[in-house]
C-alpha positions as CSV (number, residue, x, y, z in Angstrom):
1,M,-48.0,3.1,163.2
2,K,-46.5,5.5,160.9
3,A,-43.5,3.2,160.2
4,R,-45.9,0.2,159.9
5,H,-47.8,2.3,157.1
6,F,-44.6,3.1,155.4
7,F,-43.4,-0.3,155.3
8,A,-46.7,-1.5,153.9
9,D,-46.6,1.2,151.4
10,I,-43.2,0.0,150.3
11,L,-44.3,-3.6,150.0
12,I,-47.3,-2.6,147.9
13,L,-45.1,-0.6,145.7
14,L,-42.7,-3.4,145.3
15,I,-45.5,-5.8,144.5
16,A,-46.9,-3.6,142.0
17,A,-43.4,-3.0,140.5
18,G,-42.9,-6.7,140.4
19,A,-46.2,-7.3,138.7
20,V,-45.4,-4.5,136.1
21,F,-41.8,-5.9,135.6
22,F,-43.2,-9.4,135.3
23,A,-46.1,-8.6,132.9
24,G,-43.6,-6.8,130.6
25,W,-40.8,-9.4,130.7
26,V,-41.6,-11.1,127.3
27,S,-38.6,-13.5,127.2
28,F,-39.7,-15.0,130.6
29,W,-42.4,-16.9,128.6
30,I,-40.0,-18.5,126.1
31,K,-39.0,-22.1,126.6
32,P,-35.6,-23.5,125.6
33,G,-35.3,-24.6,122.2
34,T,-38.0,-21.9,120.9
35,C,-38.4,-18.3,119.9
36,A,-41.3,-16.3,119.3
37,V,-42.5,-13.3,117.2
38,M,-44.3,-10.6,119.2
39,T,-47.1,-8.8,117.6
40,S,-49.0,-6.0,119.2
41,K,-52.1,-4.0,118.2
42,T,-50.3,-0.7,119.0
43,G,-47.1,-1.3,117.2
44,G,-47.6,-4.4,114.7
45,I,-44.7,-7.0,114.7
46,Y,-41.9,-6.4,116.8
47,P,-38.7,-5.8,114.8
48,E,-36.7,-8.6,116.8
49,A,-37.2,-12.3,117.6
50,V,-37.8,-13.1,121.1
51,E,-35.4,-15.7,122.4
52,Y,-34.8,-17.8,125.3
53,G,-32.0,-16.5,127.6
54,K,-32.0,-12.9,125.9
55,F,-33.8,-10.4,128.3
56,L,-36.5,-8.6,126.8
57,W,-39.1,-6.3,128.4
58,R,-41.6,-4.5,126.6
59,W,-44.3,-2.0,127.6
60,E,-46.8,-3.2,125.1
61,R,-47.2,-6.3,127.3
62,L,-48.8,-4.2,130.0
63,L,-52.0,-3.5,128.0
64,P,-54.4,-6.4,128.3
65,T,-55.1,-8.4,125.2
66,N,-52.7,-6.0,123.2
67,T,-50.0,-8.4,122.3
68,T,-49.6,-12.1,121.0
69,L,-46.6,-14.3,121.0
70,A,-46.4,-17.0,118.3
71,V,-43.9,-19.7,119.3
72,Y,-41.9,-21.5,116.9
73,P,-39.4,-24.7,117.6
74,L,-35.7,-24.1,116.7
75,Q,-34.7,-27.8,116.6
76,G,-34.2,-29.3,113.3
77,L,-36.8,-31.2,111.4
78,S,-36.3,-34.1,109.2
79,F,-38.1,-34.8,105.9
80,N,-37.7,-37.8,103.5
81,H,-37.4,-37.2,99.6
82,Q,-36.8,-39.1,96.7
83,V,-35.2,-37.7,93.5
84,S,-35.1,-39.8,90.3
85,G,-34.9,-39.2,86.6
86,L,-32.7,-39.4,83.5
87,L,-29.7,-37.5,82.2
88,P,-30.4,-35.1,79.6
89,S,-31.2,-36.9,76.2
90,A,-30.5,-40.4,77.9
91,D,-32.6,-42.2,75.5
92,V,-30.9,-41.0,72.5
93,Y,-27.4,-41.3,73.8
94,S,-28.0,-44.8,75.2
95,R,-28.6,-46.1,71.4
96,Q,-25.1,-45.1,70.7
97,I,-23.7,-47.9,72.9
98,D,-24.0,-51.5,71.8
99,G,-26.7,-53.2,73.8
100,G,-27.9,-49.8,75.3
101,A,-27.0,-48.3,78.4
102,D,-28.9,-47.3,81.7
103,F,-28.5,-43.5,82.2
104,S,-31.2,-43.1,85.0
105,Y,-30.6,-42.1,88.6
106,N,-32.4,-42.5,91.9
107,F,-31.6,-41.1,95.3
108,D,-33.3,-41.4,98.5
109,F,-32.7,-38.7,101.3
110,R,-33.4,-37.6,104.6
111,V,-32.7,-34.0,105.1
112,T,-32.7,-32.3,108.5
113,V,-33.2,-28.4,108.3
114,S,-33.9,-25.7,110.9
115,A,-34.5,-22.0,110.9
116,E,-32.6,-19.2,112.8
117,P,-34.7,-16.8,114.8
118,S,-33.9,-14.0,112.5
119,E,-35.3,-15.9,109.6
120,I,-38.4,-16.9,111.3
121,L,-39.0,-13.3,112.0
122,R,-38.4,-12.3,108.2
123,L,-40.8,-15.1,107.2
124,V,-43.5,-13.8,109.4
125,T,-43.0,-10.1,108.5
126,E,-43.1,-11.1,104.9
127,G,-46.2,-13.2,105.2
128,K,-44.5,-16.4,104.1
129,I,-45.7,-18.2,107.2
130,T,-49.0,-17.2,108.8
131,N,-49.4,-19.3,111.9
132,S,-46.9,-20.8,114.4
133,E,-45.4,-24.3,114.1
134,E,-47.6,-25.7,111.3
135,G,-46.6,-22.8,108.9
136,L,-42.8,-23.2,109.7
137,D,-42.8,-27.0,109.2
138,A,-44.3,-26.6,105.7
139,Y,-41.8,-23.9,104.7
140,L,-39.0,-26.1,106.2
141,E,-40.3,-29.0,104.2
142,M,-39.9,-27.1,101.0
143,A,-36.5,-26.1,101.8
144,S,-35.4,-29.5,102.6
145,E,-36.9,-30.7,99.1
146,K,-34.8,-28.0,97.4
147,A,-31.7,-29.1,99.4
148,A,-32.4,-32.7,98.2
149,Q,-32.4,-31.6,94.6
150,L,-29.2,-29.5,95.0
151,V,-27.5,-32.6,96.5
152,S,-28.6,-34.9,93.8
153,E,-27.3,-32.4,91.1
154,S,-23.9,-32.5,93.0
155,L,-24.0,-36.3,93.1
156,L,-24.6,-36.5,89.4
157,E,-21.4,-34.5,88.7
158,Y,-19.5,-36.5,91.3
159,T,-17.8,-39.4,89.5
160,D,-15.9,-41.2,92.4
161,S,-17.2,-44.6,92.4
162,T,-16.1,-45.3,96.0
163,F,-18.8,-42.8,97.1
164,T,-21.6,-45.2,98.4
165,A,-24.8,-45.1,100.4
166,P,-25.7,-45.0,103.2
167,C,-23.9,-42.0,104.4
168,V,-24.6,-38.8,106.0
169,L,-23.2,-35.3,104.8
170,S,-23.1,-32.2,106.8
171,G,-24.4,-28.9,105.4
172,R,-20.8,-27.8,105.2
173,E,-19.8,-30.9,103.0
174,V,-22.2,-29.8,100.2
175,P,-20.9,-26.3,98.8
176,S,-24.0,-25.8,96.7
177,L,-26.1,-25.4,100.0
178,G,-24.1,-22.4,101.2
179,S,-25.9,-19.5,99.4
180,D,-29.4,-20.8,98.7
181,F,-30.9,-20.8,102.2
182,H,-30.1,-17.5,104.0
183,G,-31.2,-18.0,107.7
184,L,-32.0,-21.6,107.2
185,K,-29.6,-24.3,108.1
186,V,-29.3,-27.6,106.6
187,Q,-27.9,-29.7,109.5
188,S,-27.4,-32.8,107.5
189,V,-28.3,-34.8,104.6
190,E,-28.7,-38.7,104.9
191,I,-28.4,-40.5,101.7
192,K,-30.1,-43.7,102.2
193,T,-30.0,-45.2,98.7
194,L,-27.8,-44.1,95.8
195,K,-28.1,-45.2,92.2
196,R,-26.1,-43.1,89.6
197,P,-25.5,-43.6,85.9
198,D,-22.1,-44.3,84.4
199,R,-21.2,-40.8,83.7
200,D,-18.0,-41.7,81.6
201,A,-20.2,-43.9,79.3
202,Y,-22.8,-41.2,79.2
203,E,-20.0,-38.6,78.0
204,A,-18.7,-41.1,75.6
205,A,-22.1,-41.7,74.1
206,K,-22.6,-38.0,73.9
207,K,-19.4,-37.5,71.9
208,I,-20.3,-40.4,69.5
209,Y,-24.0,-38.9,68.8
210,K,-22.4,-35.4,68.4
211,A,-19.9,-36.7,65.7
212,Y,-22.8,-38.5,64.1
213,T,-25.1,-35.4,63.9
214,E,-22.0,-33.5,62.6
215,E,-21.4,-35.9,59.9
216,L,-25.2,-36.1,59.0
217,S,-25.5,-32.3,58.9
218,S,-22.4,-32.0,56.5
219,A,-24.0,-34.5,54.3
220,V,-27.2,-32.8,54.2
221,K,-25.4,-29.5,53.4
222,D,-23.7,-31.1,50.6
223,R,-27.0,-32.6,49.2
224,A,-28.6,-29.3,49.5
225,K,-25.9,-27.6,47.5
226,S,-26.1,-30.3,44.8
227,Q,-30.0,-29.7,44.7
228,A,-29.6,-26.1,44.5
229,A,-27.2,-26.3,41.7
230,Y,-29.6,-28.8,40.0
231,M,-32.5,-26.4,40.5
232,A,-30.7,-23.6,39.3
233,E,-29.7,-25.4,36.0
234,S,-33.2,-26.4,35.6
235,D,-34.4,-22.9,36.1
236,S,-31.8,-21.6,33.5
237,N,-32.9,-24.3,30.8
238,M,-36.4,-23.3,31.5
239,R,-36.0,-19.6,30.9
240,Q,-33.9,-20.6,27.6
241,L,-36.9,-22.7,26.4
242,E,-39.1,-19.9,27.0
243,Q,-36.8,-17.5,25.1
244,F,-36.9,-20.2,22.3
245,A,-40.7,-20.3,22.1
246,E,-40.7,-16.6,21.9
247,L,-38.1,-16.8,18.9
248,L,-40.1,-19.3,17.1
249,E,-43.2,-17.2,17.5
250,K,-41.4,-14.3,16.2
251,Y,-39.4,-16.1,13.4
252,P,-41.5,-18.9,12.1
253,R,-38.6,-20.0,10.1
254,M,-36.7,-21.2,13.1
255,S,-39.3,-24.0,13.5
256,E,-37.4,-26.1,11.0
257,L,-34.4,-26.0,13.4
258,S,-36.4,-27.2,16.3
259,K,-37.5,-30.2,14.1
260,S,-34.2,-31.1,12.6
261,G,-32.0,-30.7,15.8
262,D,-32.5,-32.2,19.4
263,L,-33.4,-29.9,22.2
264,A,-29.9,-29.9,23.7
265,Q,-28.4,-28.9,20.4
266,V,-31.0,-26.1,20.2
267,I,-30.3,-24.9,23.9
268,G,-26.7,-24.9,23.1
269,Q,-26.9,-22.8,20.0
270,L,-29.3,-20.3,22.1
271,K,-26.4,-20.2,24.8
272,S,-23.9,-19.3,21.9
273,I,-26.1,-16.6,20.8
274,H,-26.0,-15.1,24.3
């Protein structure tokens, strides 16, 4: 009887220990391709993401209703983006070419981006995503839009005419994506349509316009100098006339001089006096 009770007690202890172990085994509840952020009433957000295949046991799970697990998918999500517009001052520069030129661009992208578990944890901790899958999806969509913009900027600088669409670039093939996304991963950028302006024609038109504006600026400066000299001379003549009027008022006999000689001669004689 004692042996039977002993084994019964051992069995009960093993069952209780198993139940405790199972209750605190957080990573057991994580499915492949996902991670989770654990939040507890007693400790707040746990400082590590809970990942599938990485064992994690936490005592906080032993308290009923103490913890919540927000589960996030790790697979990449794909988003479509269109980037279009004109090169800077395109309307002005196009007029420098006979018949005009089209300096517009248009790109259609499909960007696939995913988040590392550590980045998901950071976003939750900083309050940048407030719920599970929907909040992460919205954040990844914003990141994919930024990636599309960066790729379009690279394509506008890329002058190799053999580069055509459709094609797919990996994240490593676009250097500008490396330092801008931290724990996010741009898995691929599919370029579905590609319309780029003639960059060589744009640069040529830009040089023509620059030369034209420099010539125009030089002409304006010369004109301004000439006008300033004329205004200075006019101002000088006006002051001399004012002095002459004062002399006439002071010496009435000089009025005969103003009647007999022309104004230029009078001013000339005044200049010789000074």
